[in-house]
Structures are given as C-alpha cells and as structure tokens.
Backbone as JSON, one array per atom type, in Angstrom:
{
  "sequence": "MLLSFEPVIRSGLGIDLDSHMVTVAVENGRDIPNVSFVCSSHELENVNGRFDVALNRHAPFALKKLPARLKTGGVFITQQVGERNMANVKQALGQTTANAPIAPEMFDDAGLDLLEFCEYDVDYVVQDIESLIFWLGALDLLHADVDGSGAIADVDAFNAILHGSVTEREFVTNEHRYLAVARARS",
  "N": [[0.84, -1.16, 0.0], [0.61, 2.16, -0.88], [1.16, 5.31, 0.51], [0.28, 8.65, 0.16], [1.59, 11.85, 0.73], [1.48, 15.35, 1.33], [4.21, 17.12, 0.03], [5.47, 19.18, 1.48], [6.73, 20.08, 4.57], [5.28, 21.69, 7.12], [5.65, 22.13, 9.82], [7.41, 20.59, 12.53], [7.66, 18.34, 15.3], [9.81, 17.08, 17.6], [10.12, 14.43, 19.89], [11.38, 13.14, 22.9], [12.15, 10.93, 25.58], [14.4, 11.27, 27.0], [16.06, 13.83, 28.44], [18.61, 14.8, 27.84], [18.96, 13.95, 25.19], [17.02, 15.53, 23.97], [18.13, 18.06, 24.37], [20.44, 17.82, 22.77], [19.17, 17.48, 20.28], [17.85, 19.95, 20.01], [20.06, 21.64, 19.77], [21.25, 20.6, 17.41], [19.18, 21.12, 15.62], [18.92, 23.84, 15.47], [19.11, 25.6, 13.28], [17.05, 24.93, 11.64], [14.02, 25.78, 10.34], [10.77, 26.03, 11.9], [10.8, 23.72, 13.46], [10.61, 21.99, 16.45], [11.36, 20.78, 19.8], [10.62, 18.53, 22.46], [10.63, 17.27, 25.78], [9.23, 14.33, 26.85], [7.34, 11.64, 28.26], [6.29, 8.35, 27.19], [3.62, 8.7, 27.46], [2.93, 11.13, 26.45], [2.51, 13.55, 27.81], [3.5, 16.21, 27.79], [2.93, 17.18, 25.32], [1.41, 19.15, 22.94], [-1.26, 19.88, 20.66], [-2.35, 18.61, 17.43], [-1.51, 16.18, 14.97], [-0.51, 15.46, 11.57], [1.09, 13.3, 10.94], [2.65, 10.85, 12.91], [5.65, 9.59, 13.94], [7.45, 6.82, 15.16], [10.24, 5.27, 16.39], [11.53, 2.5, 17.64], [10.91, 3.2, 20.27], [9.19, 3.39, 23.42], [5.59, 3.66, 23.59], [2.35, 5.03, 24.24], [-0.22, 3.66, 23.01], [-3.0, 4.13, 23.11], [-3.12, 6.82, 23.63], [-2.47, 8.08, 21.3], [-4.55, 8.55, 19.24], [-5.76, 10.94, 20.11], [-3.8, 12.73, 19.58], [-3.51, 12.78, 16.88], [-4.59, 14.2, 13.81], [-7.8, 13.92, 12.18], [-7.73, 11.17, 10.09], [-5.02, 11.18, 10.25], [-1.73, 9.68, 10.35], [-0.02, 7.06, 11.99], [3.13, 5.75, 12.34], [5.2, 3.13, 13.19], [8.23, 1.52, 14.12], [9.27, -1.25, 15.79], [11.49, -2.92, 18.03], [11.78, -6.35, 17.91], [10.9, -9.23, 19.93], [12.64, -11.34, 19.51], [15.03, -10.21, 18.87], [18.52, -10.03, 18.38], [18.98, -12.72, 19.14], [20.95, -14.77, 19.58], [22.84, -13.4, 21.1], [21.39, -12.68, 23.38], [20.78, -15.25, 24.32], [23.35, -16.19, 24.95], [23.93, -14.5, 27.05], [22.13, -15.3, 28.87], [19.67, -14.09, 28.97], [16.17, -13.74, 29.08], [13.59, -14.04, 26.62], [11.47, -11.42, 25.82], [7.94, -10.55, 25.74], [6.09, -9.98, 22.68], [6.38, -6.67, 21.52], [4.37, -5.35, 20.26], [1.23, -5.77, 18.61], [-1.19, -6.68, 16.1], [-3.92, -6.51, 17.02], [-3.86, -4.57, 18.97], [-4.16, -2.07, 17.85], [-6.79, -1.64, 16.91], [-8.13, -1.74, 19.35], [-7.18, 0.64, 20.39], [-8.39, 2.53, 18.88], [-7.52, 3.02, 16.31], [-7.13, 2.5, 12.8], [-5.61, -0.19, 11.39], [-3.32, -0.18, 8.81], [-1.09, -1.43, 7.68], [0.92, -4.17, 8.73], [3.88, -5.57, 9.56], [6.28, -8.12, 10.12], [9.66, -8.79, 10.5], [12.92, -10.25, 10.0], [16.32, -9.81, 9.93], [19.74, -10.43, 9.04], [22.39, -9.22, 11.08], [25.47, -8.05, 10.66], [28.78, -7.97, 11.77], [32.01, -7.04, 11.02], [34.58, -6.92, 12.13], [36.56, -7.27, 15.13], [36.94, -4.94, 16.62], [34.78, -3.33, 15.84], [32.71, -4.94, 16.77], [33.1, -4.84, 19.55], [32.74, -2.08, 19.95], [30.03, -1.87, 19.13], [28.69, -3.6, 20.98], [29.35, -2.2, 23.31], [27.83, 0.07, 22.97], [25.28, -0.74, 23.43], [22.72, -0.45, 25.7], [20.46, -0.81, 28.47], [18.58, 1.21, 28.49], [18.31, 2.09, 25.87], [18.3, -0.16, 24.33], [17.51, -3.68, 24.32], [19.39, -5.19, 25.56], [22.2, -5.56, 27.68], [24.97, -4.67, 26.6], [27.44, -3.6, 27.38], [27.98, -4.79, 29.83], [28.47, -7.36, 28.95], [30.88, -7.12, 27.61], [32.62, -6.63, 29.69], [32.7, -9.02, 31.01], [34.48, -11.8, 30.58], [33.75, -14.5, 30.17], [31.07, -14.22, 29.38], [31.41, -12.73, 27.06], [32.88, -14.54, 25.48], [30.94, -16.52, 25.26], [29.06, -15.19, 23.71], [30.47, -14.97, 21.32], [30.84, -17.67, 20.64], [29.75, -19.91, 18.28], [28.69, -17.91, 16.74], [30.38, -16.72, 15.03], [31.72, -16.56, 11.86], [34.18, -17.45, 9.39], [35.01, -14.87, 8.86], [33.4, -12.96, 10.14], [31.1, -11.66, 12.65], [27.82, -12.68, 13.39], [24.54, -11.75, 14.05], [21.05, -11.17, 14.69], [18.47, -8.91, 13.58], [15.39, -8.33, 14.74], [12.29, -7.13, 13.87], [9.28, -5.15, 14.02], [6.92, -3.54, 11.97], [4.51, -1.09, 11.75], [1.68, 0.54, 10.39], [-0.8, 2.85, 10.89], [-4.04, 4.44, 10.86], [-5.76, 7.33, 12.03], [-9.08, 7.28, 13.09], [-12.02, 8.72, 11.58]],
  "CA": [[0.0, 0.0, 0.0], [1.34, 3.41, -0.94], [0.51, 6.45, 1.12], [0.83, 9.89, -0.38], [1.54, 12.98, 1.64], [1.91, 16.63, 0.77], [5.66, 17.08, 0.19], [6.02, 20.27, 2.28], [6.53, 19.97, 6.01], [5.06, 23.03, 7.66], [6.29, 22.16, 11.13], [7.7, 19.28, 13.09], [7.92, 18.29, 16.73], [10.56, 15.9, 18.02], [9.85, 14.09, 21.29], [12.22, 12.09, 23.45], [12.02, 10.86, 27.02], [15.72, 11.58, 27.56], [16.26, 15.28, 28.33], [19.88, 15.05, 27.16], [18.73, 13.8, 23.75], [16.28, 16.72, 23.53], [19.11, 19.14, 24.32], [21.25, 17.6, 21.56], [18.31, 17.73, 19.11], [17.66, 21.41, 19.92], [21.31, 22.2, 19.24], [21.39, 20.17, 16.02], [18.11, 21.67, 14.79], [18.79, 25.3, 15.69], [18.99, 26.34, 12.01], [15.94, 24.38, 10.86], [12.81, 26.53, 10.71], [9.51, 25.35, 12.22], [11.02, 22.45, 14.13], [10.82, 22.15, 17.89], [11.61, 19.53, 20.5], [10.08, 18.51, 23.81], [10.89, 16.06, 26.56], [7.97, 13.75, 27.32], [7.31, 10.19, 28.34], [5.45, 7.7, 26.18], [2.23, 9.14, 27.69], [2.78, 12.38, 25.69], [1.93, 14.56, 28.69], [3.97, 17.56, 27.46], [2.72, 17.38, 23.89], [0.17, 19.86, 22.58], [-1.56, 19.92, 19.23], [-2.7, 17.39, 16.68], [-0.52, 16.04, 13.91], [-0.83, 14.66, 10.38], [1.9, 12.08, 10.98], [3.45, 10.6, 14.1], [6.63, 8.54, 13.69], [8.05, 6.28, 16.36], [11.21, 4.24, 16.04], [12.16, 1.76, 18.74], [10.65, 3.84, 21.55], [7.89, 3.03, 24.0], [4.51, 4.59, 23.28], [1.04, 4.7, 24.78], [-1.02, 3.62, 21.78], [-4.33, 4.71, 23.32], [-2.98, 8.29, 23.68], [-2.18, 8.6, 19.97], [-5.67, 9.14, 18.48], [-5.99, 12.33, 20.55], [-2.71, 13.57, 19.06], [-3.54, 12.74, 15.42], [-5.73, 14.78, 13.12], [-8.62, 12.92, 11.5], [-7.0, 10.62, 8.95], [-3.58, 11.22, 10.51], [-1.09, 8.38, 10.27], [0.99, 6.69, 12.96], [4.05, 4.74, 11.81], [6.16, 2.73, 14.21], [9.07, 0.34, 13.98], [9.62, -1.7, 17.13], [12.42, -4.03, 18.15], [11.05, -7.57, 18.25], [11.33, -10.01, 21.09], [13.72, -12.26, 19.13], [16.17, -9.41, 18.45], [19.83, -10.48, 18.87], [18.65, -13.96, 19.87], [22.14, -15.49, 20.02], [23.48, -12.61, 22.15], [20.56, -12.85, 24.59], [20.95, -16.61, 24.8], [24.68, -16.28, 25.57], [23.91, -13.74, 28.3], [21.12, -15.88, 29.74], [18.5, -13.21, 29.05], [14.95, -14.33, 28.55], [12.93, -13.31, 25.55], [10.28, -10.69, 26.27], [6.76, -10.68, 24.89], [6.07, -9.09, 21.52], [6.09, -5.3, 21.96], [3.27, -4.79, 19.49], [0.43, -6.79, 17.93], [-2.24, -6.04, 15.3], [-5.17, -6.22, 17.75], [-3.69, -3.4, 19.82], [-4.54, -0.84, 17.14], [-8.25, -1.5, 16.94], [-8.47, -1.41, 20.73], [-6.79, 2.02, 20.65], [-9.16, 3.44, 18.04], [-6.78, 3.28, 15.07], [-7.29, 1.5, 11.75], [-4.32, -0.72, 10.98], [-3.18, -0.24, 7.36], [-0.03, -2.41, 7.39], [1.63, -4.73, 9.87], [4.9, -6.49, 9.05], [7.3, -8.62, 11.03], [10.77, -9.26, 9.69], [14.15, -10.63, 10.66], [17.45, -9.7, 9.01], [21.06, -10.62, 9.65], [23.19, -8.07, 11.46], [26.82, -8.57, 10.49], [29.89, -7.13, 12.22], [33.12, -7.66, 10.3], [35.86, -6.96, 12.85], [36.4, -7.32, 16.58], [36.83, -3.58, 17.13], [33.4, -2.9, 15.62], [31.87, -5.72, 17.67], [33.25, -4.28, 20.9], [32.06, -0.77, 19.92], [28.58, -2.11, 19.05], [28.24, -4.1, 22.27], [29.49, -1.11, 24.28], [26.78, 1.06, 22.75], [23.99, -1.31, 23.84], [22.37, -0.34, 27.1], [19.07, -1.2, 28.69], [17.69, 2.34, 28.22], [18.11, 2.24, 24.43], [18.25, -1.49, 23.7], [17.03, -4.68, 25.27], [20.55, -5.99, 25.94], [23.28, -4.82, 28.32], [26.19, -5.07, 25.91], [28.63, -3.19, 28.14], [28.23, -5.84, 30.81], [29.01, -8.52, 28.24], [32.29, -6.85, 27.3], [33.37, -6.69, 30.94], [32.71, -10.4, 31.5], [35.15, -12.6, 29.56], [32.95, -15.69, 29.88], [29.89, -13.79, 28.62], [31.89, -12.33, 25.73], [33.2, -15.78, 24.75], [29.66, -17.18, 24.96], [28.47, -14.46, 22.58], [31.23, -15.32, 20.11], [30.7, -19.09, 20.34], [28.68, -20.27, 17.35], [28.17, -16.73, 16.03], [31.45, -16.15, 14.22], [32.14, -17.32, 10.69], [35.61, -17.22, 9.15], [35.37, -13.46, 8.73], [32.48, -11.98, 10.73], [30.15, -12.01, 13.71], [26.47, -12.55, 12.86], [23.37, -11.86, 14.91], [19.86, -10.83, 13.91], [17.61, -7.8, 13.97], [13.98, -8.72, 14.64], [11.54, -5.88, 13.9], [7.88, -5.02, 13.62], [6.6, -2.25, 11.36], [3.06, -0.92, 11.7], [1.15, 1.82, 9.89], [-2.23, 2.93, 11.28], [-4.68, 5.73, 10.58], [-6.76, 7.78, 12.99], [-10.46, 7.2, 12.58], [-12.71, 10.01, 11.47]],
  "C": [[0.89, 1.23, 0.0], [0.51, 4.51, -0.3], [1.11, 7.7, 0.51], [0.61, 11.01, 0.61], [1.96, 14.23, 0.88], [3.41, 16.76, 1.03], [6.25, 18.18, 1.07], [5.7, 20.04, 3.75], [6.42, 21.38, 6.56], [5.7, 23.19, 9.03], [6.51, 20.73, 11.6], [7.99, 19.39, 14.57], [8.64, 16.98, 17.02], [10.35, 15.68, 19.51], [10.81, 12.99, 21.71], [12.04, 12.09, 24.96], [13.32, 11.17, 27.75], [16.01, 13.06, 27.35], [17.58, 15.63, 27.65], [19.72, 14.93, 25.64], [17.96, 14.99, 23.2], [17.23, 17.9, 23.42], [19.98, 19.03, 23.07], [20.43, 17.91, 20.31], [18.07, 19.22, 18.92], [18.9, 22.05, 19.31], [21.48, 21.84, 17.76], [20.36, 20.8, 15.09], [17.96, 23.17, 14.87], [18.62, 26.1, 14.4], [17.85, 25.82, 11.13], [14.66, 25.1, 11.28], [11.64, 25.59, 11.01], [9.68, 23.95, 12.8], [11.28, 22.73, 15.6], [10.95, 20.77, 18.54], [11.08, 19.65, 21.92], [10.45, 17.19, 24.49], [9.54, 15.57, 27.11], [8.13, 12.25, 27.41], [6.44, 9.64, 27.22], [3.98, 8.08, 26.34], [1.92, 10.48, 27.01], [2.19, 13.52, 26.52], [2.37, 15.99, 28.38], [3.78, 17.91, 26.0], [1.37, 18.04, 23.65], [-0.02, 19.79, 21.08], [-1.93, 18.56, 18.69], [-1.87, 17.38, 15.41], [-1.04, 15.19, 12.76], [-0.14, 13.31, 10.42], [2.63, 12.02, 12.31], [4.35, 9.4, 13.78], [7.25, 8.11, 15.0], [9.0, 5.16, 15.94], [11.87, 3.72, 17.3], [11.92, 2.39, 20.1], [9.32, 3.37, 22.11], [6.84, 4.07, 23.62], [3.22, 4.09, 23.91], [0.06, 4.79, 23.62], [-2.38, 4.29, 21.95], [-4.29, 6.23, 23.44], [-2.85, 8.89, 22.29], [-3.38, 9.16, 19.22], [-5.95, 10.59, 18.87], [-4.92, 13.27, 20.03], [-2.65, 13.58, 17.53], [-4.77, 13.47, 14.89], [-6.55, 13.65, 12.51], [-7.89, 12.46, 10.24], [-5.5, 10.64, 9.12], [-3.01, 9.82, 10.62], [-0.03, 8.24, 11.36], [1.81, 5.56, 12.35], [5.05, 4.41, 12.9], [6.96, 1.51, 13.76], [9.51, -0.01, 15.4], [10.59, -2.87, 17.07], [11.63, -5.25, 18.63], [11.68, -8.35, 19.38], [12.45, -10.99, 20.77], [14.95, -11.51, 18.61], [17.45, -9.91, 19.14], [19.7, -11.77, 19.69], [19.9, -14.67, 20.39], [22.88, -14.73, 21.14], [22.71, -12.78, 23.46], [20.73, -14.24, 25.18], [22.29, -16.76, 25.53], [24.71, -15.57, 26.91], [22.87, -14.27, 29.29], [19.9, -14.99, 29.91], [17.29, -13.89, 28.43], [14.35, -13.44, 27.48], [11.65, -12.69, 26.09], [9.09, -11.02, 25.36], [6.86, -9.73, 23.71], [5.66, -7.69, 21.96], [4.85, -4.71, 21.31], [2.54, -5.93, 18.78], [-0.72, -6.1, 17.2], [-3.49, -5.66, 16.09], [-5.06, -5.0, 18.66], [-4.21, -2.12, 19.16], [-6.04, -0.61, 17.16], [-8.7, -1.1, 18.34], [-8.16, 0.04, 21.08], [-7.58, 3.03, 19.81], [-8.44, 3.86, 16.77], [-7.06, 2.16, 14.08], [-5.92, 1.08, 11.26], [-4.29, -0.85, 9.46], [-2.16, -1.3, 6.93], [0.56, -2.9, 8.7], [2.59, -5.78, 9.33], [5.83, -6.9, 10.19], [8.43, -9.15, 10.17], [12.02, -9.47, 10.54], [15.27, -10.54, 9.63], [18.75, -9.96, 9.77], [21.7, -9.28, 9.96], [24.62, -8.59, 11.52], [27.85, -7.54, 10.94], [31.17, -7.8, 11.71], [34.47, -7.62, 11.01], [35.6, -6.83, 14.35], [36.25, -5.92, 17.18], [35.4, -3.06, 16.99], [32.44, -3.65, 16.53], [31.92, -5.15, 19.08], [32.58, -2.91, 20.98], [30.55, -0.96, 19.96], [28.04, -2.61, 20.39], [28.29, -3.01, 23.33], [28.4, -0.06, 24.16], [25.41, 0.56, 23.18], [23.8, -1.12, 25.34], [20.88, -0.59, 27.26], [18.1, -0.05, 28.49], [17.34, 2.41, 26.73], [18.05, 0.92, 23.67], [17.74, -2.48, 24.74], [18.14, -5.63, 25.71], [21.56, -5.08, 26.61], [24.6, -5.28, 27.72], [27.45, -4.71, 26.65], [29.0, -4.23, 29.18], [28.86, -7.07, 30.18], [30.5, -8.33, 27.93], [33.14, -7.02, 28.55], [33.52, -8.11, 31.47], [33.27, -11.31, 30.39], [34.33, -13.84, 29.19], [31.71, -15.34, 29.05], [30.3, -13.42, 27.19], [32.21, -13.56, 24.88], [31.93, -16.54, 24.39], [28.96, -16.51, 23.78], [29.17, -14.87, 21.28], [31.01, -16.76, 19.68], [29.49, -19.36, 19.44], [28.13, -19.11, 16.54], [29.21, -16.11, 15.1], [31.75, -17.1, 13.07], [33.63, -17.08, 10.52], [35.97, -15.75, 9.2], [34.49, -12.49, 9.51], [31.64, -12.57, 11.86], [28.75, -11.75, 13.16], [25.45, -12.7, 13.98], [22.15, -11.48, 14.06], [19.2, -9.56, 14.44], [16.18, -8.24, 13.7], [13.16, -7.45, 14.84], [10.08, -6.09, 13.53], [7.72, -3.63, 13.01], [5.08, -2.18, 11.24], [2.72, 0.47, 11.2], [-0.34, 1.82, 10.2], [-2.72, 4.34, 11.03], [-5.7, 6.04, 11.66], [-8.14, 7.74, 12.34], [-11.08, 8.58, 12.51], [-13.84, 10.12, 12.45]]
}
C-alpha cells in the first residue's frame, strides 16, 4: 500500500524521554525553521496539538494516547524491536525473551485503523572485533534490550556471545523488527 503525503513539512515536533537527547536535538536543529523539540514520556503529557503524521522508532509509546494527538485521517508509523532481536546474544547472556512489543489487535483497541503490519528478521553482520566491541558497548538497557557493556566486561559472557556466532570473517546476529502503519479514525 502506498501512502501519499503533501511534500512540504510546515512544522515538526521531536519528542524524546531523555532530556539530554532533547538538548542535543535542539542544538542540532537550531537552524531548521519550524522544528521544535520537547521532553515527554510515552504518555505524551507535554505534547500539545494534533498532527498529520506521528513517527516512532524503537521507543515506548502509549497507543491509546495517539488518536488524541492525530488529526482525523492522521497516520501513525512505528518500527519496534522484536522479542527475538539479537537472539544469540541474549541466549549467551542468559537473558529471557520478552513478549512481543506490538500486535495487530492493539490498534483497533486504541481506536486506530491498521493499514499495514509487518514482522521481519534480518542478519546483522559485524566484520571486525573492534566494531563488535564498539557495538556491544553502545547497547544499554535504556536504548536497547541488551546490556552489551556488561558482556564486554565479562570474559565468559563475551566468549559465549562469540561461540557459534562467528564465521571465518564476521560475527552474525539478527535484527527482529515489527513495522506498523495505522490511521486515525474520522
């Protein structure tokens, strides 16, 4: 399904629950007209107005709050990290798999019409040890569902991650994702 939108963005609002990220976004966007940023939780308590499009990538959200923030016919698009993300890394660290973060029936219950719902899994390949250590070090429980820094500090955990996941030239894990597109009801 193709969705068409007017190509001109009149204004934009960026939202993050991390005040430091909002500060960085304000600094990075200082020369972009009609763009603002606000710190808010997934409940959208500091968000005013109604929007044509709401985008969410890998962040928590209160689905039932979204219809009140979308104009009639407005579209919500989200990509969420799936419960089987980095399965071999989680298994090596002894982490249990969480429940699916999103499901088709959630949209109807929230008052949104689901237009598309996809689930997909792709290989994530790291080609050298330095990049693997950098990648694991960047994973934290606030922004990912794995504590990669802890794995680097624990030699046994690091070796368990590598075991069975390294080919002759690279480390391979997976990215499990959900993508959903929904429209606000009139």
